[in-house]
C-alpha positions in Angstrom: 120.7 114.3 101.7 122.0 110.7 101.9 118.6 109.2 102.7 117.6 106.8 105.5 119.6 103.7 106.3 119.0 100.8 103.9 116.5 98.2 105.3 115.9 94.7 104.1 112.4 93.6 103.1 110.5 91.8 105.8 108.2 90.0 103.2 108.3 89.3 99.5 106.6 87.0 96.9 105.4 86.5 93.4 101.8 87.4 92.6 99.9 85.8 89.7 98.4 88.6 87.6 97.1 86.7 84.6 98.3 85.9 81.1 101.0 83.6 82.6 102.7 86.5 84.4 103.9 86.8 88.0 105.1 90.0 89.4 107.7 90.2 92.2 106.8 92.3 95.2 108.5 93.1 98.5 107.7 95.2 101.6 110.1 96.9 103.9 109.9 99.4 106.8 107.0 99.5 109.3 104.3 96.9 108.6 101.8 99.3 110.2 103.1 102.4 108.6 101.9 104.6 105.8 101.7 102.5 102.6 103.8 103.8 99.8 104.3 102.1 96.4 107.5 102.5 94.5 106.9 102.7 90.7 110.1 102.2 88.8 111.1 103.7 85.5 112.2 102.2 82.2 109.9 100.7 81.2 111.9 97.6 82.2 114.4 99.0 84.8 113.0 97.1 87.7 113.2 98.2 91.3 116.5 98.7 93.1 117.1 99.0 96.9 118.2 102.6 96.7 114.6 103.6 95.8 113.7 103.0 99.4 116.2 105.4 100.8 114.0 108.6 100.8 111.4 106.8 103.0 111.7 106.8 106.8 111.4 103.0 107.5 109.9 103.7 110.9 107.1 105.7 109.3 106.4 104.1 105.9 105.3 100.6 104.8 107.5 100.6 101.7 106.2 98.4 98.9 108.2 97.7 95.7 107.3 95.7 92.7 108.9 94.7 89.4 106.6 95.5 86.5 105.6 92.7 84.1 108.5 91.2 82.2 111.4 92.7 84.2 113.4 92.5 87.4 112.4 89.3 89.3 109.0 89.1 87.6 108.3 86.2 85.2 108.5 85.5 82.4 111.4 87.8 81.7 111.5 90.0 78.6 115.2 89.5 78.4 114.3 86.3 76.6 113.4 87.3 73.1 110.9 84.4 72.9 108.7 86.0 75.6 105.8 87.7 74.0 104.8 91.3 74.9 101.2 91.3 73.7 99.9 91.2 77.4 102.3 93.9 78.6 100.7 97.3 78.3 100.0 100.3 80.5 96.5 98.9 81.1 97.8 95.6 82.2 100.3 97.3 84.6 97.5 99.4 86.2 95.5 96.3 86.7 98.5 94.6 88.2 98.9 97.4 90.7 95.3 97.0 91.8 95.8 93.3 92.3 98.9 93.9 94.4 97.0 96.5 96.5 94.3 94.0 97.2 96.7 91.2 97.8 98.6 93.2 100.4 95.4 94.5 102.1 96.2 98.1 101.4 93.2 100.5 101.4 95.0 103.6 100.0 98.7 104.3 99.2 101.1 107.0 98.2 102.6 106.5 94.8 106.3 107.4 94.2 107.3 107.2 90.6 110.4 108.0 88.6 110.6 108.7 84.9 108.4 106.2 83.1 107.1 105.4 86.6 105.5 108.9 86.7 103.4 108.0 83.6 102.3 104.8 85.1 101.5 106.5 88.5 99.5 109.2 86.8 97.5 106.6 84.8 96.8 104.5 87.9 95.8 107.6 90.0 93.5 109.0 87.4 91.8 105.6 87.1 91.7 104.9 90.8 91.8 108.3 92.6 90.1 106.9 95.7 93.0 104.4 96.1 95.7 107.1 96.3 96.7 109.3 99.2 99.4 111.4 97.4 101.9 111.3 94.5 105.6 112.0 94.5 106.8 112.2 91.0 110.5 112.6 89.9 111.6 113.3 86.3 108.0 113.6 85.0 106.9 112.4 81.6 103.5 111.4 80.1 105.1 109.2 77.3 102.9 110.8 74.7 103.8 110.9 71.0 105.6 114.2 71.3 107.6 112.9 74.2 108.6 109.8 72.2 109.5 111.9 69.2 111.6 114.2 71.4 113.6 111.4 73.0 114.1 109.4 69.8 114.7 112.2 67.3 114.4 115.9 68.4 116.9 115.8 71.2 119.4 114.5 68.7 120.0 118.1 67.8 121.8 118.4 71.1 123.8 115.1 70.7 124.3 115.0 66.9 127.1 112.5 66.9 125.4 110.0 69.3 122.1 110.4 67.5 123.6 109.8 64.1 125.1 106.6 65.3 121.7 105.6 66.9 119.8 106.4 63.6 122.3 104.8 61.3 122.0 101.4 62.9 118.5 100.9 61.5 117.9 100.1 57.8 118.1 103.1 55.4 114.4 102.8 54.6 113.4 103.1 58.3 115.5 106.2 59.2 112.8 108.7 58.5 110.0 106.9 60.3 109.5 105.8 63.9 112.9 104.8 65.3 111.2 103.0 68.2 109.4 100.9 65.6 112.6 100.3 63.7 114.5 99.1 66.8 111.5 97.0 67.9 111.8 95.1 64.6 115.6 94.6 65.0 115.0 93.4 68.5 112.6 90.7 67.1 115.0 89.6 64.4 115.6 85.8 64.1 119.3 86.4 64.3 120.5 86.7 67.9 123.5 88.8 66.8 121.2 91.4 65.2 119.1 91.4 68.4 122.0 91.8 70.7 123.5 94.6 68.6 120.2 96.5 68.5 119.9 96.2 72.3 123.5 97.6 72.7 122.8 100.5 70.3 119.6 101.4 72.0 121.2 101.4 75.4 124.1 103.5 74.1 121.6 106.1 73.0 119.8 106.0 76.3 123.1 106.6 78.1 124.0 109.6 75.9 120.9 111.7 76.5 120.5 110.9 80.2 124.0 112.2 80.9 123.8 116.0 80.6 127.5 116.9 80.8 128.9 113.7 79.2 131.1 112.8 82.2 129.2 109.8 83.7 130.0 106.3 82.6 127.0 104.3 81.2 125.0 102.5 83.9 126.8 99.2 84.9 123.5 97.3 84.3 123.8 98.0 80.6 126.8 95.6 80.6 124.4 92.7 81.4 123.1 91.3 78.0 119.9 90.0 79.6 119.1 93.4 81.2 120.0 95.2 77.9 117.6 93.0 75.9 114.8 93.3 78.5 115.2 97.1 78.8 115.4 97.7 75.0 112.5 95.4 74.2 110.2 97.0 76.8 111.1 100.6 76.1 110.6 100.3 72.4 107.4 98.3 73.0 105.9 101.1 75.2 107.3 104.0 73.2 106.1 102.8 69.8 102.6 102.6 71.2 102.8 105.9 73.2 101.9 103.9 76.3 98.5 103.0 74.8 97.1 106.3 76.1 95.2 108.8 74.0 97.4 111.8 73.2 97.3 114.3 76.0 95.0 112.2 78.2 97.1 112.4 81.4 97.2 116.2 81.1 93.5 116.6 80.3 92.4 114.3 83.2 94.6 115.9 85.9 91.4 117.3 87.4 90.5 113.8 88.6 93.4 114.0 91.0 93.5 117.8 91.5 92.9 117.5 95.3 95.5 114.9 95.9 98.7 116.3 97.5 101.7 115.9 95.2 105.2 116.9 94.5 106.6 117.2 91.0 110.4 117.2 91.0 112.1 117.8 87.7 115.6 118.8 86.5 115.7 122.1 84.6 118.3 120.5 82.3 116.5 117.1 81.9 117.0 116.5 78.2 115.3 113.1 78.2 112.0 114.5 79.6 111.6 118.3 78.9 110.4 120.2 81.9 107.4 121.7 80.2 105.4 118.5 80.9 105.9 118.8 84.7 105.0 122.5 84.4 101.8 121.9 82.4 100.7 119.2 84.9 101.2 121.6 87.8 99.1 124.3 86.1 96.0 122.1 86.5 96.9 120.6 89.8 96.2 123.0 92.7 97.4 120.5 95.4 100.8 119.8 93.6 104.1 121.5 94.4 106.5 121.9 91.5 110.2 122.0 91.9 112.2 122.7 88.8 115.8 122.0 89.9 118.4 124.3 88.4 121.5 122.5 87.0 119.9 119.0 87.3 119.2 116.6 84.5 117.4 113.3 84.3 118.4 112.3 87.8 116.9 111.3 91.2 119.8 112.3 93.5 121.2 115.4 95.1 118.8 118.3 95.5 116.0 116.3 93.8 116.2 113.6 96.4 116.1 116.3 99.1 112.8 117.7 97.7 111.4 114.1 97.7 112.5 113.4 101.3 111.1 116.8 102.4 107.7 116.0 100.8 107.6 112.5 102.3 108.4 113.8 105.8 105.8 116.6 105.6 103.2 114.1 104.3 103.9 111.7 107.1 103.5 114.5 109.7 100.2 115.5 108.2 99.0 111.8 108.1 99.9 111.3 111.8 97.9 114.4 112.7 94.9 113.0 110.7 95.1 115.8 108.2 95.3 113.4 105.3 92.2 111.3 104.5 93.2 107.6 104.7 96.8 108.6 105.0 97.8 106.4 108.0 98.0 102.6 108.3 96.8 100.3 105.6 
């Protein structure tokens, strides 16, 4: 599956969302098509054009946005002077609602990747009447256990890389929260300390995302502004476990149990263990779970095929009127 041909946005802009923030948005595909919101990962990764490829541009109105502080949104967290006090999961959920209203969308499909699955679930459980379906790839709920896993426990599988990651923080911080420790380094008055912390954090991210150790680090990690933005936002969200009560997204899945969904997860995803996707599916009768053998924390290959299959099936049902509020805006 190579996806649909790339299409350019037909509209874009910056939306004022409060607290001095503007979020960048863009729409592509069919202006009268099925609204679908792309919810990027990270936190802090920003949207990229390839996220549109699974969507048929003749069928879907493809809406992308950069979450607060990243991508083309302003102010940008790559500037260490930019505060993060007004950048939380609750703010992002509210931003999504403002964007929906701004674009005149009644209900939309949410397509989230990695951190974007947490944000999509939080939004859908708060606003189930605004959602037609969910397509979630590399599923995580960003709870305390998820953060402990990704910053400490998975180090048992990457002992050399994890030891380097741990040893960059002060000795007295090594037995505590590593997300907290790195957040402090990223706020250090010395720009050299901040830059090194961002590099070290991104090096660790690259190590556990790559299952077989053969892929080079993402090229965007070479950009010091991107590195700083990404490291600051990830540590900010992880150290607060996304500001969600532990287990809330699993407990409240009943609120969206009737929404059609696909959960696509790599069996070998070492960044986000597959038990989270499996546990969600147990309480979600309308969800289809795909645990993809041999796949890690990825969105390509067979995983992209499953996503495209779900989107095509959903669009056929929407055109037949089998999905409540699934067509148009």
